[in-house]
DRENDOGU-375776 format. One line per field, with one value per residue: x, y, z of N, C-alpha, C in turn; residue in three letters; chain; residue number from 1. Coordinates in steps of 0.2 Angstrom, whole numbers, padded with zeros to 4 digits. Layout:
// residues N
npx (X ...)
npy (Y ...)
npz (Z ...)
capx (X ...)
capy (Y ...)
capz (Z ...)
cpx (X ...)
cpy (Y ...)
cpz (Z ...)
r (ala ...)
c (A ...)
k (NUM ...)
***
This chain:
// residues 129
npx (0110 0107 0100 0106 0118 0124 0125 0134 0145 0147 0151 0164 0170 0171 0180 0191 0193 0196 0208 0215 0216 0225 0236 0238 0247 0259 0258 0259 0272 0277 0268 0266 0255 0244 0244 0236 0223 0224 0226 0214 0206 0212 0208 0194 0193 0198 0188 0177 0180 0182 0169 0152 0149 0140 0144 0144 0146 0142 0129 0124 0126 0118 0105 0104 0105 0093 0084 0086 0079 0086 0092 0097 0114 0118 0126 0139 0150 0164 0162 0154 0161 0174 0179 0181 0181 0193 0201 0201 0186 0190 0202 0200 0202 0216 0220 0215 0224 0236 0234 0233 0246 0253 0249 0254 0268 0269 0267 0278 0289 0286 0289 0302 0308 0305 0313 0326 0327 0326 0338 0347 0361 0361 0347 0333 0326 0313 0321 0331 0324)
npy (-0127 -0110 -0095 -0083 -0088 -0092 -0080 -0074 -0082 -0080 -0067 -0069 -0076 -0066 -0057 -0065 -0066 -0053 -0052 -0061 -0054 -0044 -0051 -0061 -0061 -0061 -0074 -0081 -0081 -0092 -0102 -0104 -0106 -0099 -0087 -0085 -0085 -0074 -0064 -0063 -0060 -0048 -0040 -0041 -0033 -0021 -0017 -0016 -0005 0005 0005 0005 -0009 -0023 -0033 -0051 -0058 -0049 -0047 -0060 -0061 -0050 -0056 -0067 -0061 -0054 -0065 -0070 -0061 -0049 -0032 -0028 -0024 -0007 -0001 -0005 -0020 -0016 -0003 -0005 -0014 -0010 0003 0017 0009 0001 0011 0029 0036 0046 0041 0032 0032 0033 0021 0012 0015 0012 -0002 -0006 -0003 -0012 -0024 -0023 -0022 -0035 -0043 -0038 -0043 -0056 -0059 -0055 -0064 -0076 -0074 -0074 -0087 -0094 -0091 -0096 -0106 -0123 -0124 -0131 -0128 -0127 -0128 -0137 -0149)
npz (0331 0335 0327 0333 0338 0326 0319 0327 0325 0311 0312 0319 0309 0299 0305 0305 0291 0288 0295 0287 0275 0279 0283 0274 0263 0269 0274 0263 0260 0267 0263 0247 0239 0245 0240 0229 0234 0243 0234 0228 0239 0242 0231 0232 0244 0240 0231 0239 0247 0237 0230 0233 0237 0243 0256 0257 0269 0278 0275 0277 0291 0295 0291 0299 0312 0311 0310 0323 0330 0333 0330 0313 0308 0309 0300 0289 0292 0296 0299 0310 0320 0319 0315 0325 0336 0336 0331 0329 0321 0312 0307 0298 0283 0283 0289 0280 0269 0275 0277 0264 0260 0268 0263 0249 0253 0258 0246 0238 0246 0245 0232 0231 0240 0233 0221 0227 0232 0220 0214 0222 0226 0222 0220 0213 0199 0186 0174 0178 0181)
capx (0113 0102 0102 0110 0125 0127 0127 0141 0150 0149 0155 0170 0173 0172 0186 0196 0194 0200 0215 0219 0217 0231 0242 0238 0253 0265 0257 0261 0280 0278 0264 0265 0248 0240 0245 0230 0217 0225 0225 0206 0204 0214 0204 0188 0194 0199 0182 0172 0182 0181 0163 0147 0147 0138 0148 0140 0146 0138 0122 0123 0126 0111 0100 0104 0103 0086 0080 0086 0075 0090 0092 0103 0119 0116 0130 0143 0154 0169 0159 0151 0165 0181 0180 0178 0183 0200 0205 0195 0183 0193 0208 0198 0206 0223 0220 0214 0230 0241 0232 0235 0254 0255 0248 0259 0274 0269 0268 0285 0293 0285 0292 0310 0310 0305 0319 0332 0326 0327 0345 0352 0365 0357 0340 0331 0321 0310 0325 0335 0320)
capy (-0120 -0105 -0090 -0079 -0091 -0092 -0073 -0072 -0086 -0076 -0061 -0071 -0078 -0060 -0055 -0069 -0064 -0046 -0054 -0064 -0048 -0040 -0055 -0067 -0060 -0064 -0081 -0084 -0082 -0099 -0107 -0100 -0107 -0095 -0080 -0084 -0083 -0068 -0059 -0063 -0056 -0041 -0037 -0040 -0028 -0015 -0016 -0014 0001 0009 0005 0003 -0016 -0026 -0039 -0057 -0060 -0044 -0049 -0066 -0059 -0047 -0061 -0071 -0057 -0053 -0071 -0071 -0055 -0044 -0028 -0028 -0019 0000 0001 -0011 -0024 -0012 0003 -0007 -0017 -0008 0010 0020 0004 0000 0017 0034 0036 0050 0038 0027 0032 0032 0014 0009 0016 0007 -0009 -0007 -0003 -0019 -0029 -0022 -0024 -0043 -0045 -0037 -0047 -0063 -0059 -0055 -0071 -0081 -0073 -0076 -0094 -0097 -0089 -0099 -0112 -0129 -0123 -0136 -0125 -0131 -0130 -0143 -0155)
capz (0333 0334 0323 0336 0338 0319 0318 0330 0321 0305 0314 0320 0303 0296 0308 0302 0284 0288 0297 0281 0271 0281 0284 0269 0259 0273 0275 0256 0260 0269 0259 0241 0236 0248 0237 0225 0238 0245 0228 0227 0245 0242 0226 0235 0249 0236 0228 0244 0249 0232 0227 0238 0236 0249 0258 0258 0276 0282 0273 0281 0298 0296 0290 0305 0317 0311 0312 0330 0334 0335 0324 0309 0309 0306 0294 0288 0297 0298 0303 0317 0324 0319 0315 0331 0341 0336 0330 0329 0314 0308 0305 0293 0277 0285 0291 0273 0266 0279 0276 0257 0260 0271 0257 0244 0256 0258 0239 0236 0250 0242 0225 0232 0243 0228 0217 0230 0232 0213 0212 0227 0224 0223 0218 0207 0196 0181 0169 0180 0183)
cpx (0108 0104 0107 0117 0128 0129 0133 0146 0152 0153 0163 0174 0175 0179 0192 0198 0198 0207 0219 0220 0223 0237 0243 0245 0259 0264 0260 0269 0281 0275 0262 0258 0243 0239 0238 0224 0218 0224 0218 0204 0205 0210 0197 0188 0194 0192 0177 0174 0181 0173 0158 0144 0145 0142 0143 0140 0142 0131 0120 0122 0119 0105 0099 0102 0095 0081 0080 0082 0080 0090 0098 0108 0117 0120 0134 0147 0160 0167 0156 0156 0172 0182 0177 0179 0190 0204 0199 0192 0187 0200 0206 0202 0213 0224 0219 0221 0235 0240 0235 0243 0256 0254 0253 0266 0275 0270 0275 0290 0292 0289 0300 0312 0310 0311 0325 0332 0328 0335 0350 0355 0361 0350 0338 0325 0318 0315 0330 0331 0320)
cpy (-0115 -0099 -0085 -0081 -0091 -0085 -0072 -0076 -0083 -0070 -0063 -0073 -0071 -0057 -0059 -0068 -0057 -0047 -0057 -0059 -0045 -0045 -0060 -0067 -0063 -0072 -0085 -0085 -0090 -0104 -0103 -0100 -0102 -0088 -0079 -0082 -0076 -0062 -0058 -0059 -0049 -0037 -0036 -0034 -0021 -0013 -0013 -0007 0006 0010 0003 -0004 -0019 -0033 -0045 -0059 -0055 -0045 -0055 -0065 -0055 -0051 -0065 -0067 -0055 -0059 -0072 -0065 -0049 -0039 -0029 -0023 -0012 0001 -0006 -0014 -0019 -0006 0001 -0009 -0014 -0001 0013 0015 0003 0006 0022 0034 0040 0047 0033 0026 0031 0024 0010 0009 0012 0000 -0011 -0007 -0010 -0024 -0029 -0024 -0032 -0046 -0044 -0042 -0054 -0064 -0059 -0061 -0076 -0080 -0075 -0084 -0097 -0096 -0093 -0105 -0118 -0129 -0127 -0132 -0129 -0133 -0136 -0149 -0160)
cpz (0331 0330 0326 0336 0331 0317 0321 0327 0315 0307 0315 0314 0299 0299 0305 0294 0283 0290 0291 0276 0272 0281 0279 0265 0262 0274 0268 0256 0262 0265 0252 0238 0239 0244 0232 0228 0241 0240 0227 0233 0245 0236 0228 0240 0245 0233 0233 0246 0243 0229 0233 0237 0243 0250 0260 0265 0280 0281 0277 0288 0300 0296 0296 0311 0317 0313 0319 0334 0336 0329 0320 0310 0306 0300 0293 0293 0300 0302 0310 0322 0325 0319 0321 0337 0342 0334 0329 0321 0310 0305 0300 0287 0278 0286 0284 0269 0269 0277 0268 0256 0263 0266 0252 0247 0256 0251 0237 0240 0247 0236 0226 0235 0237 0223 0220 0230 0225 0211 0217 0224 0226 0222 0212 0204 0190 0176 0171 0182 0178)
r (met asn ala arg ala leu ala glu leu val met val val his phe gly val leu leu phe leu val ala gly gly phe met ala trp arg trp pro lys val leu arg phe his leu ala met ala thr trp gly leu leu val val met phe pro ile ala cys pro leu thr trp leu glu asn thr leu arg thr ala ala gly gln pro ala leu ala ser gly phe ile asp thr tyr ile asp gly val leu tyr pro asp ser ala ala arg leu val gln val leu val gly leu val val ile thr ser trp val gly tyr his val lys arg arg val glu gln thr ala pro gly his arg gly ala glu ser ala)
c (A A A A A A A A A A A A A A A A A A A A A A A A A A A A A A A A A A A A A A A A A A A A A A A A A A A A A A A A A A A A A A A A A A A A A A A A A A A A A A A A A A A A A A A A A A A A A A A A A A A A A A A A A A A A A A A A A A A A A A A A A A A A A A A A A)
k (1 2 3 4 5 6 7 8 9 10 11 12 13 14 15 16 17 18 19 20 21 22 23 24 25 26 27 28 29 30 31 32 33 34 35 36 37 38 39 40 41 42 43 44 45 46 47 48 49 50 51 52 53 54 55 56 57 58 59 60 61 62 63 64 65 66 67 68 69 70 71 72 73 74 75 76 77 78 79 80 81 82 83 84 85 86 87 88 89 90 91 92 93 94 95 96 97 98 99 100 101 102 103 104 105 106 107 108 109 110 111 112 113 114 115 116 117 118 119 120 121 122 123 124 125 126 127 128 129)
***
C-alpha cells in the first residue's frame, strides 16, 4: 500500500475514533467493557481541547501525506475536516460543549441502567454468586 492510501486510511480511522468519542458511552450500555476504552478516549479528547497536545493520528497522517508528496494538514484534523465543513467555524465551542454533554449523558445513562439491572428481581449479583 502506498503512502497516500495509508494517509487516507489513517483519516478514516481518525473519523472512527471521533465517532467512538461521541457514541462510545452508549455502546457501553450494551457492552460494559467498552466503558474503560471510552473513558480513556474522552480523557484524551478533553486534553486535546484544553491543551495544545498533538494527536498521534494527525501526526501519522501528516507523515504519510508528506511521504506521498502531498502537503501536510495546515492545521489539526478537526480544523481541516470538520470545523467549517460539518458546522460553521463559529460553532466550534458550542459543538465541543454538546459533545461533552452527550458523553456525560451516556455515562449517566450507563450508571442508571446498571443500577436498574442490579436491583431487578432475579439479578445474580456478586453477593448471590
